N, C-alpha and C positions, 0 to 999 in steps of 0.2 A: 035603608035610605042609599040609594042608588050613587054612583059618583056624579051623575050629569045634576040630577038634582041638588048634591052640594057646589057644583060648581055653579050653577044656575042661582043659587040662594048668596055664594061669597061674590057674583057680579053684582046683585042685584043689591049686596047692603054696597062696595065698591060704589055704584053708580049714586046712592043714597045720601052716603058722605059725601062726592063729588062735587052733587044740586046742591046739599046744604052750604059746602061747603061757598062755593059760587054766587051762591043767591045772599050768601049773608050782606047787608045794608053793607056798603063803601062810604067810609066819609068823605067830602067833596076836598076835589082833586084842584093841584093849582093847574095841571094843565085846562080846567075847564074853564078859564079868566074869558079865552077867546070866543065862548060862548056868550058872553057878558055884552051887555051894550056898551060905549066906551064909557058914559058917564056914572056906570055902576060897576069899573074894573077897579079902581082903588078901595070899594066898601068891601068889595070882594077880597082882595088881598087882606083885608084888615082880619075877615074874621075868618078864613079858610088856615085851620091849622099847618097844611100840608105845605103854605108859602113860608111856613117857617123854618123847617124843615134842616134847610142846609142854611143858616143862618149864624153868621159865630161870628166877628165884631161891626159887621156892616150889613144892614138889610137891603140889599141891592134893588129886591123886586119892590119892596115900597117904597126908594126912593124913583126907583123908573115908574110906578104908575099912579102913585100919591104927588110924591113932591115936585116931578116936574106934572107927569099927568100924557095924555095921549091928543089931550084937544088943539095943543100947540104942536103940530108936526115935526116941525125941524127941530123944538125943544126937544122935541124926545128922541130926533137920531142923535142932537149932540151927545145928549147924554148917555146912548147907547155906545157913541166914539171914545167917552169920557172913560166906561169900562172898560171896553179894549184897549185903551192907554194903561189902565192901572192896570189888567193884564197882563199887556208887556214890561210893569216896573214891575209886576210880580216874577215873571220869567226873569228881570234878569238880576235881581236876589235871590232868587234860587241857583242861576249859574254861578255869581256869587260866592255863594256857600259851597256850591260842590268845587270851586275852581281854589281857591282859596281855605278853606277848613275843612271838608270833610274830607276830602278825598288824600292829601299828606296825611293826617291822622292816622284813618283807612290803612296806610302804608308803612306807619310808625308802630302799631299795632298788629298788626300781621307780622311786621321783622320781632317786636319784642316776642311775640309768641311763639313764632317760628315755624309759622302753619305755610302753607302752599299760598299762590292766590285763586286758587280755584277754592281751596275749603273756607278759605275767606270771603270768599263770594257767595257760595252759599248759605255759610255761615252768619259770619260778620256783617256785613255789607245785608245779605237778605233780609235780616233781622232789624237793622237799622230802618231799612227804605220799608220792612213791612209789619213791623212795631205798632207803630201807628191809627194805621187802617183795622189791623187786630183790635187795639183795644178799642176802637173805637164801634166797633162792629160787635164787641161783646159784652161795652158799656149798653147797648142799646139793639138788645137782639131782637124786637119785637115790631122792627118796621117792616115794608111791602119786600117780601123776600123776592119779588120781579125785579124790584132796581136791583137787590140785593145780588143775584144769577147774574144781570147782564152784566153788573161793575166788572163782578171776579171774573168773569171768562173772557168779557170785552176787554179789563184789562191784562188780563194772559194774554190773548192775540196781540192785544198793540205793543205789551212789552217784547214778544219773542218774534214777533214780526217786523219792528222798526225799532226799539233800541238796540237787540243783539245783532239784529242784520247792520246798523249802523255801526258798531262796533266794528264787524267783518269790513264794512265797505273805508273807513277811516283808518283802519291801520289791519289790515288779515296776520294771521298768527297760525302756526300749526298749531292744531287740537290736541289735546291732550286723548285719545281717545278710550280707555276707560271711563273717565268722569261726564263725559256728554252723553253717551251711553245710559252709565246708570241715570243721569239729571232726566232724559226722554224720557225714557222709560219706565220710570217712575210717576212723571207729570203724564205719558198716557192713561197708565194704569188711574189716577186719579181722577181723569175727567173723565173717563169711560165707566169708574165707577158713581161716579155725580149725576151722571147721565142714566144709569141704571136703577141706581136708589131714590130719583124724584121722579120716574117715568110716568108715574101712576099722582103726582102732587102727592105721596104720602114720602116722608124721611124720616125712620124709622130710628130708636136710638142707638138699634145694632148697626147701624148704617156711618152714622155720624160719631160711633169711638172707633172703625175699623178706619172712615176718615184720617181721624184724627193717626190713629196705630199707625198708618202709613208713613204720616210726617216721622214718627219716632222711628220710623225701622229705616226709613232714609238714611234721620242723620247715626244711628250704628254703623249702616254699609259706608257713609262718609268717611269714620273716624279708624274705621279697619283699613281702607284703602290706605287712607295717608299714612299708618301706622307700616303697613308693608309698604308703602313708595320709602318710606326713612329707610327701613331697615334695607330694602334696595343700596340706596342711594351709598348709605356705610360700608356694605359690602364691595360694589365699588371701586368706594375709595381707597379702601384696604387693600385691592386686591392689584389697584394700579399703582400705588404707594411701595406694596414689595415688591413691583417690577424695574421699581427704580426712579420711575417717570414721575411728575407734578400731576394732581390731579384737578389740577386748575387748568391745564391745559392737554385735556382730553376731551375730545365732542362730546363724547358718548354722555362722560359727567357730566361737564356744562349743561347737555342735554335737559339729563335727567335733573338737574339742580335746581333748572328752570322751574321744573314741577312740581319739585318739591319745597321750594322757598319762596322767598320775595326779595328780591333784589331791587334795592334802593337804586329809582333810576333820577337823573337831574331835568330840572324843566328843559332845558336845549335838546336833548336827544332824546328817542326812542330806546336807545342799546345802551349797555356798559352799565359798570356800579361803582357808585357814589362812595366815598370812603368816608364812614358817616362822624369819625372822631378827626377830620379834617381839620372842621371850622376849631373846634373845643382848643387842641392842641396848640394850632398856631395863635388863637386869640389868648391862650396859658402865657407861652410864651414874649407875646409882644407885649403882653399889658400885668404881668404877675406884681409888676411895685406901684402900679397907679391904686389910688385911695379906692374903696368897695364902692360908694356913691359915683364913680366918675363923671360926667357927663349925661347926668340921669336924669334930668327933662328935659337937655337935648334927644337924646335917646328914645322919648316917651311921644319927640312932636314927632321924630323922622318914621319912628314904628305907626304912628297914629294918620298920618299923611294917606287922606283914600287915592291918592291921585298918584300913577306909577309914571317917574319924570322921567326914566328910562322909555316907556311905551309912550308917550304923551310926545315926546324928542321923536320918536318912529311914525309916530301918526299921523293921517289925514287929518281935514275938516270934521270929517265924520265919525273920527275916530274920537280925535278931541270930546265933540256935543258929546257922545256917546260916554265918554268919561266922566264930562259935567252932570250929564242926568243921573249916572249911576254916584254921587260923590254922597247925597243924604243915608243913602244903601249902604254902602260900601265902610260911610264914618260908623254908622251905628252899628255894624256886624262886628268891625276891629273892636268896637268899646264891648261888646257882650262876647263872643267869642276868642279865646286866647290860640294862638295859632303855634301847633307844633309841628315843623318841616323839616327832615335831614337836607333837604337840598339848601336852605337856607343859613347864611352867619347864624352862628349860637342854636340855632333849628329852630328861630323864633323867638326868642326869648329878652323880652324887652320889662325891665325890673318892675318897674314901677305902674306901666300898665296892664301887666299880669297880675300884681296886686290890686287893683282897680277888676278882676276880672271876677275874685274870688266873691267881691258885694255882687257887681252887674250882673253877671249870669244871673246866680239866685233869686233874685229879686224879676229877673226877668220872666223866669221860669215859673213866679208866685202870680205875679200877675196877669200871664196871659192863660194859666190853669184857672185863674179865681181864686185862687187858696190862699189869697195875700193877709187874707181878717179873719181866718181863721182859726182857733187857738186850740193849743198842745196843754191839759196841764193847768188850761185857766190863763195862759202866755201867749199871746198874737203869736201868730207865726213867721210874721215882719221882724218883730222884739227877738226870737230867737236866731232867726239868720242874720241880724245886721248885731248881735253878739258875736257868733260863730265866725260871723264873716271879718269883723274887727280885730279878732283876736290871730286868723291867721294872717289877716294883713302884715299884722303887726311880727309874726314871725318869722315871714317873709322879709320884711325888710330888715329885719336882724341876723337871718342867715344868709343870705344871698346877694353877688357882685352884679353888676350893670355890665362886665366887661363875659362874664361866662356865664352859661344856666349853671343849677343849684343841680345838686344830687337829685330831689326831687321834680327834676321838672317833666317828668316820664308820666308824673301824676296827675300833670295840664294835658294828656293826652285822652285821657277820660272824659275831663270836662269841655274839653274841646269835641268831642265825639256825640256825650249830650247835646250839648247846645248849637249843634249844628244838625242833628233832629229834632229837636225842638224850634228849631227854627225852620226848617224844609218842612215840617207840619205845620206852622202856623201858616207860615204862606202855602202852601199846599192844600191848607184848609178854605182860604182867599179866594183860590185858582179855582173850587170846584164850585161853590158858591158864586164866581161870576159866571163860571162855567155854566152854571145851571138856569141863572139866571139871564144867559142870552139865550140858551136850550128853549128857554119859557115865551123868547120874542116871537123863536124861530118852528115855536108849537112841533115842538117834538115829541113822540110815545115815550111812557114809561120804558119800554123796551129799549129802543134807540138812544135814550137818553142816557141811558145804565150801561150800556153798552160803547158809546161813542166819547159824551160829552162829562160823563162820571168818572169811563176808566182812564181816559184821557187825565183827566186833574187827578188824579189819584195816581198815577201812573208818570207826573211831571218829575217827581225827584228822583225817580228811579233814573230819568229822562238824561236829566243833569250830570248824575251822578255817573251814571256809568259810563257816560259817552265821556267826559270828564277824563276819568278814568284810563280810556282808549286811547285817548290823544296824548296822557303820560306815559303813557306804558305799559300800563297794567291791563293788557286785553284779556289775558285768560283771569284776571279775578269781574272785567264787566261783563263779559263774557259767561260764566258762572254763573253768577249774578241775574241776569238778564234769565235765567229759568231758574231758579233757588227766588227770587223772589216771589212772582205771581205761584210760584208751586208751594209756597211757607203762607200763603194767604186763602189759596185755594184750598187748601188740609187744615189747617188751623182756622183761619175768620169764620171758613161756613162750617166747620166742622160743629167747634164748639158751640158757633149761634145754633145750630140743630140739637144740638145736645141741650142747651139751654132749653130752647121751644121747647123738648119734645118731653121734658121730663117735668113738664105743666101737664100734660096730657095724661088723663090716667092710665089709655093704651100706649103711653111712651110712642106718640106718633106725632109727627112736627109735617101741617099741611107746607108744601112747599111749592109754590107759585112761578114758574121759571120763565113766564109771560113767552111772546108770540117767538122772540128772539133768541130762547135760550139754550134750546138744543139747534137750531141753527150757529150758536155758538161752539157748542160742544161739538158739531160736526166738523168746521173748520177747525177748532182750534187741535183735532186729532189729527186733522190733513195736514195742518201747515206742521207741526214736532215727526211723524211720520217724513214728509218730502225734507225737513230740514236733515235728520238722519239718515238717510238714503243719500243728498248729496251729500255728505260730510263722508259717506262710506266711496261713492264713486271718487273723489279727488281727495281720497285716501286721508281723509280728516284733515286737509289742509283749507282754513279759514279764508277761501277767497272771495274778491269782492262778486264776482257772479253768482254767490251762495245765498251773500248777501243780500242782491239785488233781486233774484228767486225770492226770497224772505218776504223782501218787500210788496211785490207783484202781487205773492199770496192775498198779504193783507189788504191791498188796494181792490183786490177783486171778490174778499169780503166786505168791504166799505158800500160795493157799487151792492154787492146782491141787498143786503142789509137796507139801503137806500131804495131800489126797487120794492123790497118787500114792504117797508113803511111808506110809500107811495100807492101799496097795494097793486103794482104791475106785476107783481109775482107774489105766490102765496108763499112765506117761510117754512124750514124746515120745523116744524112744530104743531099743537093741537090747540092753541088760541084763535085760528081762522075760523072755530066751528062759533056757531049762535052758542051764549051763554047762556051756561044751564041745560049746555047737550052732552050727553056723558058720550066717553072714548074708547072704546074696549080698548 
């Protein structure tokens, strides 16, 4: 048999597979609502399953098109404005969670584990920001891959092009060269591999396994580099000490220590190290003779106060209105999530409030995850939770004081981390649902919806967390997480999903439709990553504001190009502009 005949048979087989795939009946899509008469749109929403794919706790699409309806244009626009206000309220909750709970506990955990800011950014923070999206993708791996590709690649563009750029613009700093080169090169390889694997809409099982393996290798490289950096730090410290100098006064040692360790910084200053034992010692010396429960309820009310009195005194009318607007969310967050912050008095410890956290945080997690009434050994989970929490509260009441944190206060860091992630995930879900509804009103295509609305919604946690970290002086952690987070989602989120899809096929192949904007995202993302690396090389790895401005500009060009493709002014860099059913070689 001639090679040409074999090649022709292979091409024919691929063509048949492609035509059979794209010619499958596609269920009703919610975006078809604009093709329906106004009087029938509510019925269309009720009978179309895709209109409920992104519904979590409230069905905004049903609210707009059924509860309010389009017959009264004024009422419809008012309802849409109400959704925008709800979106702003979600943003305030995310900002408060990131600023007062998530970022402080990240610094505490990193300090406790004695890891660097960069390692914390690509591991703890990347996992915290990306794990909810990962678990969602794994739990429902058979959704439309067009949305998945657009969302993951669009989120990568947004986090690198906007979030990482914002970190540099807010607080420029010197970037550790090995870390950023490693992150960028691994990220570029992952994007190129995805593009190569999905070019014919057939993602093989072996391709998905390689994608997951890339992230495993990346973690190994990160840990090896951190171990070598620690060794180098100890060598420099020993050499400086042998010469009779104080290591902390040596410039090279100080710079190396910034790369190898997390330095707790006070809220009021970007530089300098905080003595984390200062509060505990002073409190112990001043109050060692007071009772165990001294001012128990007064301390509780002070910590529960949702308005910072100092900020209130220094704010204008707009700032005070904002504080009043945020009172409900701040009050709820203070009741649910414990504060573990080395920059605060007693590291944020409040005996009575922390006792309540042992009860309210688990109940909150059970409620939002809808497992409150499930049973374990025929016992409802809420009963087990109540019994365990009550026991823990009694132990804390008998073993702790109000004037200083107990020795086990560090265990609250794990609770604060888990609680912050849970709140960010729940609120981010509602943000996605709100944005999808707004995108539906604007009549955006699936690809455009994925790379813009869904990408922004799923990256909102990264945005608030990383920018807050940068403002508080942890720029290295925030910048590293801006690469580690989307890289984590792309490798594990897409890789594991494609493994699950391929295992259902006899030939271990998962059909993967990138959509009209998929290849467009890949090309721009590789260009953005390469430009970041080149710009940092030309600036000797000085993270300047100009580099951040370049990154934002590239992202803006990307959005303009995608918008022109959406309006059919230009053809996106992809294959979906061909006629449906037409095989593309």
